C-alpha positions in Angstrom: 6.3 16.4 58.1 9.3 15.9 55.7 7.4 13.2 53.8 4.4 15.5 53.5 6.5 18.3 52.3 8.2 16.1 49.7 4.8 15.0 48.4 3.6 18.6 48.2 6.6 19.6 46.2 6.1 16.6 43.9 2.5 17.6 43.3 3.5 21.2 42.6 6.0 20.0 40.0 3.3 17.8 38.4 0.9 20.8 38.4 3.5 23.0 36.8 4.2 20.3 34.1 0.5 20.0 33.4 0.1 23.7 33.0 3.2 23.8 30.7 1.7 20.9 28.6 -1.6 22.7 28.3 0.1 25.7 26.9 2.1 23.5 24.5 -0.4 20.9 23.4 1.1 20.2 20.0 4.5 19.4 21.4 2.9 17.4 24.1 0.9 15.3 21.6 3.9 14.7 19.5 6.0 13.5 22.4 3.1 11.4 23.7 2.6 9.6 20.4 6.4 9.1 20.0 6.4 7.3 23.3 3.5 5.1 22.3 5.3 4.2 19.0 8.5 3.4 20.9 6.7 1.3 23.4 4.2 -0.6 21.2 5.3 0.0 17.6 7.9 -2.8 17.2 6.6 -5.3 14.7 3.6 -3.1 13.9 5.1 -0.8 11.3 2.9 0.8 8.7 2.4 -1.3 5.6 0.3 1.2 3.7 1.4 4.5 2.1 -0.2 7.9 2.7 -0.7 9.5 -0.7 -3.1 12.0 -2.3 -5.5 10.7 -4.9 -5.9 12.3 -8.3 -9.2 12.6 -10.3 -9.9 9.2 -11.7 -11.0 8.8 -15.3 -12.6 5.4 -15.7 -11.4 4.9 -19.3 -7.8 5.4 -18.2 -7.7 2.9 -15.3 -10.1 0.3 -16.5 -8.6 -3.2 -17.0 -8.8 -4.4 -20.6 -9.7 -8.0 -19.9 -11.6 -8.7 -23.1 -10.3 -9.5 -26.6 -11.7 -7.8 -29.7 -12.0 -9.8 -32.9 -12.9 -8.7 -36.4 -14.4 -10.5 -39.4 -13.2 -8.1 -42.1 -15.0 -9.7 -45.1 -18.4 -10.1 -43.5 -18.1 -6.8 -41.6 -18.5 -7.8 -38.0 -16.5 -6.9 -34.9 -16.9 -8.0 -31.3 -15.6 -10.0 -28.3 -17.7 -13.1 -29.2 -16.1 -13.8 -32.6 -13.6 -16.3 -31.4 -12.9 -17.7 -34.9 -12.2 -14.3 -36.4 -9.0 -12.2 -36.5 -7.7 -10.9 -33.2 -7.4 -7.1 -33.0 -6.5 -5.9 -29.5 -7.5 -6.2 -25.8 -10.4 -4.0 -24.8 -12.8 -3.3 -21.9 -16.6 -3.1 -21.7 -16.6 0.7 -21.7 -14.3 1.3 -24.7 -15.3 2.9 -28.0 -14.2 1.1 -31.2 -13.5 3.1 -34.4 -13.8 1.2 -37.7 -13.2 2.1 -41.4 -14.3 0.1 -44.4 -13.0 -0.1 -47.9 -16.1 1.8 -49.2 -15.0 4.8 -47.1 -17.4 4.3 -44.2 -16.3 5.4 -40.7 -18.2 4.2 -37.7 -17.8 4.3 -33.9 -19.5 1.7 -31.7 -19.4 0.4 -28.1 -17.8 -2.9 -27.4 -20.2 -5.8 -27.7 -20.1 -9.5 -28.4 -21.1 -8.9 -32.1 -21.6 -5.6 -34.0 -22.2 -5.2 -37.7 -20.1 -2.4 -39.2 -20.1 -3.0 -43.0 -18.4 -5.4 -45.3 -14.7 -5.1 -46.1 -13.4 -3.6 -42.8 -9.8 -2.3 -43.3 -9.2 -1.0 -39.7 -10.6 -1.4 -36.2 -9.1 -0.1 -33.0 -9.8 1.6 -29.7 -10.8 5.2 -29.9 -9.6 7.5 -27.1 -11.8 10.4 -26.2 -10.5 13.8 -27.4 -7.4 12.1 -28.9 -5.7 14.7 -31.1 -2.5 12.7 -31.5 -3.8 9.7 -33.4 -3.8 10.7 -37.0 -5.4 8.8 -39.9 -3.6 9.0 -43.3 -5.9 8.3 -46.2 -5.9 8.1 -50.0 -9.3 7.5 -51.7 -11.2 7.7 -55.0 -13.9 10.2 -54.6 -16.9 8.6 -56.3 -17.1 6.2 -59.2 -14.4 7.1 -61.7 -13.6 10.2 -59.6 -10.3 11.8 -58.8 -7.8 10.5 -56.3 -7.4 12.5 -53.1 -5.3 12.3 -50.0 -5.8 13.7 -46.5 -4.8 13.5 -42.9 -7.2 13.9 -40.0 -8.0 13.0 -36.4 -11.4 12.1 -34.9 -12.3 14.1 -31.8 -16.1 14.4 -32.2 -18.6 11.7 -33.3 -22.0 10.1 -32.6 -21.9 6.4 -31.8 -23.5 4.0 -34.4 -23.7 6.7 -37.0 -22.0 6.1 -40.4 -19.7 8.8 -41.7 -18.3 9.0 -45.2 -14.6 9.9 -45.6 -15.1 11.3 -49.0 -17.4 14.1 -50.3 -19.4 11.9 -52.6 -22.2 9.9 -51.1 -21.6 6.8 -53.2 -18.8 5.2 -55.1 -16.0 6.2 -52.6 -13.2 3.7 -52.5 -10.3 3.7 -50.0 -6.9 3.0 -51.8 -4.6 3.5 -48.9 -5.1 3.8 -45.1 -2.9 4.0 -42.0 -3.6 4.8 -38.3 -0.7 6.6 -36.5 -0.8 7.0 -32.7 1.8 9.8 -32.8 1.0 11.5 -36.1 3.5 9.6 -38.1 3.6 10.5 -41.8 4.9 7.9 -44.2 6.0 8.0 -47.9 4.1 5.9 -50.4 4.6 5.1 -54.0 1.6 5.5 -56.3 1.3 3.4 -59.5 -1.0 4.6 -62.2 -2.8 2.5 -64.8 -1.6 2.8 -68.4 -4.1 5.2 -70.1 -3.5 6.9 -73.4 0.0 8.3 -73.9 0.7 9.0 -70.2 4.5 8.4 -69.5 4.8 9.0 -65.8 3.1 6.0 -64.2 4.9 6.0 -60.9 5.7 8.7 -58.3 6.2 9.1 -54.6 3.9 11.0 -52.2 5.0 12.2 -48.7 2.1 12.6 -46.2 4.4 14.9 -44.2 3.8 17.6 -46.8 0.1 17.7 -45.8 -1.5 19.6 -43.0 -3.8 17.8 -40.5 -7.4 18.9 -41.2 -10.9 17.7 -40.3 -12.4 14.4 -41.3 -14.9 16.2 -43.7 -12.2 18.0 -45.7 -11.7 16.7 -49.3 -7.9 16.8 -49.1 -5.3 17.3 -51.7 -5.5 16.1 -55.3 -3.1 13.2 -56.0 -4.1 12.3 -59.6 -6.9 12.6 -62.0 -6.0 9.2 -63.6 -6.9 5.7 -62.4 -4.6 4.2 -59.8 -3.3 0.6 -60.2 -1.9 0.2 -56.7 -0.3 2.1 -53.8 2.7 0.7 -51.8 4.4 1.9 -48.6 7.9 3.1 -49.4 9.2 4.5 -46.1 7.9 4.4 -42.5 7.2 7.9 -41.2 8.2 9.8 -38.1 5.9 11.9 -36.0 4.9 15.3 -37.5 3.3 16.5 -34.3 4.9 19.0 -31.9 6.8 17.4 -29.0 4.6 16.9 -26.0 5.8 18.4 -22.7 5.5 15.9 -19.9 5.8 16.2 -16.1 5.9 13.7 -13.3 3.7 14.3 -10.2 5.4 12.8 -7.2 2.2 13.1 -5.1 0.0 10.8 -7.3 2.9 9.0 -9.0 1.7 9.7 -12.5 2.8 11.5 -15.6 0.8 14.5 -16.8 0.8 17.3 -19.4 -0.7 19.9 -17.1 2.6 21.2 -15.6 2.3 19.4 -12.2 5.5 18.2 -10.6 8.9 17.7 -12.1 9.4 18.5 -15.8 10.8 15.5 -17.7 11.2 17.1 -21.1 9.6 17.3 -24.5 8.7 13.9 -26.0 8.1 13.0 -29.7 6.5 9.7 -30.7 9.6 7.6 -30.5 11.0 9.1 -27.3 11.2 7.1 -24.1 11.7 7.7 -20.3 14.8 6.3 -18.5 14.1 4.6 -15.2 16.6 3.3 -12.7 15.7 1.8 -9.3 17.8 1.6 -6.1 17.9 -2.2 -6.6 19.9 -1.7 -9.8 17.1 -2.3 -12.3 17.4 -0.1 -15.5 14.7 0.2 -18.2 13.0 2.6 -20.6 9.3 3.0 -21.1 7.0 4.8 -23.5 5.6 7.9 -21.7 2.0 6.9 -21.5 -0.1 9.1 -19.2 -1.9 6.1 -17.8 1.3 4.5 -16.4 1.2 4.2 -12.6 4.7 4.2 -10.9 4.6 1.9 -7.9 8.4 1.9 -7.3 10.8 4.6 -6.2 13.2 5.6 -8.9 16.6 7.3 -8.3 16.7 8.2 -12.0 13.6 9.3 -14.0 14.4 11.5 -17.1 14.1 11.6 -20.8 16.2 8.8 -22.4 18.9 9.8 -24.9 20.0 6.6 -26.6 23.6 7.7 -27.5 24.4 9.1 -24.0 26.2 6.6 -21.7 25.3 6.0 -18.1 27.8 5.6 -15.3 27.1 3.4 -12.3 29.1 2.9 -9.0 28.1 -0.1 -6.9 29.3 -2.3 -4.0 30.1 -5.7 -5.3 29.0 -8.2 -2.7 31.4 -11.1 -3.5 34.5 -9.0 -4.0 33.7 -6.6 -1.2 34.9 -3.7 -3.3 33.4 -0.7 -5.1 33.1 -1.1 -8.9 32.4 1.4 -11.6 31.0 0.8 -15.1 29.8 2.9 -18.1 27.3 1.6 -20.6 24.5 2.4 -23.0 21.1 0.7 -23.1 21.3 -1.7 -26.0 17.7 -3.0 -25.9 15.1 -0.4 -24.8 12.4 -3.0 -24.6 14.2 -5.1 -22.1 14.6 -4.6 -18.3 18.3 -5.0 -17.3 20.1 -5.4 -13.9 23.2 -3.1 -13.8 24.8 -4.6 -10.7 25.8 -8.2 -9.9 23.3 -10.7 -8.6 25.1 -11.2 -5.3 22.8 -10.7 -2.3 25.1 -8.1 -0.8 25.6 -6.0 -4.0 24.2 -2.5 -3.7 23.9 0.4 -6.1 25.8 3.5 -4.8 25.0 6.1 -7.4 24.1 6.5 -11.1 25.2 9.5 -13.3 23.6 10.4 -16.5 25.9 13.3 -17.2 28.1 12.8 -20.4 31.2 13.9 -18.4 30.7 12.4 -14.8 33.1 13.4 -12.0 33.1 11.8 -8.6 34.9 12.6 -5.3 36.0 9.7 -3.0 36.3 10.4 0.7 38.5 7.8 2.4 38.1 6.5 5.9 40.8 7.6 8.3 42.8 4.7 9.6 43.3 4.6 13.4 46.5 6.3 14.4 47.3 7.5 10.9 46.7 10.6 8.8 43.6 10.5 6.5 44.3 10.0 2.8 43.4 13.1 0.7 40.2 12.9 -1.3 40.4 11.7 -4.9 38.6 13.4 -7.8 38.0 11.0 -10.7 36.7 11.8 -14.2 34.9 8.6 -15.0 35.0 9.3 -18.7 38.8 8.9 -18.5 38.8 6.2 -15.9 36.8 3.6 -17.8 35.5 3.1 -21.4 31.9 2.4 -22.3 31.3 -1.4 -22.1 28.3 -3.6 -22.3 25.4 -3.2 -19.8 26.0 -6.7 -18.4 29.8 -6.1 -17.8 31.0 -6.0 -14.2 33.2 -3.0 -14.8 36.4 -1.9 -13.2 37.4 -1.8 -9.5 37.2 1.7 -8.2 39.7 1.6 -5.4 41.3 -0.9 -2.9 41.1 1.6 0.0 38.4 1.8 2.6 35.8 4.3 1.4 33.8 6.6 3.7 31.7 8.3 1.0 31.4 8.8 -2.7 30.0 12.1 -4.0 29.0 13.1 -7.5 30.4 16.4 -8.6 29.5 18.8 -11.4 31.9 18.3 -14.4 34.1 21.1 -15.6 32.3 21.0 -19.0 28.9 21.5 -17.4 30.2 24.3 -15.2 31.7 26.0 -18.2 28.5 25.6 -20.2 26.4 27.0 -17.4 28.9 29.9 -17.1 28.7 30.6 -20.8 24.9 30.5 -20.7 24.8 33.0 -17.8 27.2 35.3 -19.7 25.0 35.2 -22.8 21.9 36.1 -20.8 23.8 39.0 -19.3 24.9 40.2 -22.7 21.4 40.0 -24.1 19.9 42.3 -21.3 19.2 45.8 -22.5 21.5 48.5 -21.1 18.7 50.5 -19.7 16.9 47.6 -18.1 17.3 49.1 -14.6 15.5 52.3 -15.7 12.3 50.4 -16.7 10.4 51.5 -13.6 11.2 55.2 -14.1 10.0 55.1 -17.7 6.5 54.0 -16.6 6.0 56.9 -14.3 5.8 59.7 -16.9 2.7 61.5 -18.0 2.4 59.3 -21.1 2.0 56.2 -18.9 -0.5 58.0 -16.7 -2.6 58.8 -19.7 
């Protein structure tokens, strides 16, 4: 009877547990799968990553595995012209834009051999709806015509159709041409031919003084006299508005649509600073097609003159080291910690006035050493990026924390005070003002 009673009680407990699990199915399922993972998951960890997909645009992700060549004199472009001049890598679905010395613009699909027209002066890949690539042009409008200059982009076109960059149908001659991926505007020197008693035969022209208009516009008058030659005097900088760029953590891509973390406003020459947990530091051009496969502890707009501070565990010395440096070569990838297998990056600070707090480990049977607050700007000078740096401390460290600097706190306080001063005195009465008869009307 005792055994039977024990069995009945055990069954009643199981029934009660089953009823409870049925009422809490989500919690039960989580516990069940955790048990499965603990029992069978060792050595079978996930090797893939769960991530949302963005809308894929074929022209942005296609692999450019073909090489484009141009025979400028004969007027041919294509991937099959192996003996001609190399232009760029391309894919089978790219559009190619070309300009000739006679002022002809033409857009064609990539092929093994395509005839454009003799005396090709430019050939490149045309991105769809690209408003940032600006073409700077000086041309003679017709035979013995005036010299004009203009700046334009190409956002609409019909493939295989010839467009004239001038307003005259014949006799157009291109005297100067440049294609600028970020709207750069250079300064050129114009040399005129000696005609009559004209004294001023040389003057400079700045493309930055011109507005960007359509391809069909005539442009601004440069001279009514014949031009001998035009030379580049000074490379230009971008004249376009800075582009606001965000990073979308979900799809690991940059965008201009406001999704994710705001990185800043970027001009043509600006770059993004990237630092990995492995101690790799580099800068990249903010191309929207870039896919970020690694995890970065620092991703922000790079300011060349602002030094970085890094604290790392040096594997051979078995000590924490600190260094401050600036990136000397933005095109090169650098390792900012030593090559020892046990070296590990602790933290990186991009603040101009970094402050850290060191928490020391309490020795057994002794009182804990008080935390130290260190201003890295005073602790170590800026050195080369490959320097080891200075030893941070000889004590056993429990934790290192990055603190806001006094300068940053004061700046934030001043900004908040300025915002308060700029608020109208009757700001709190706004709601009451909208409830009168005038508002109702």
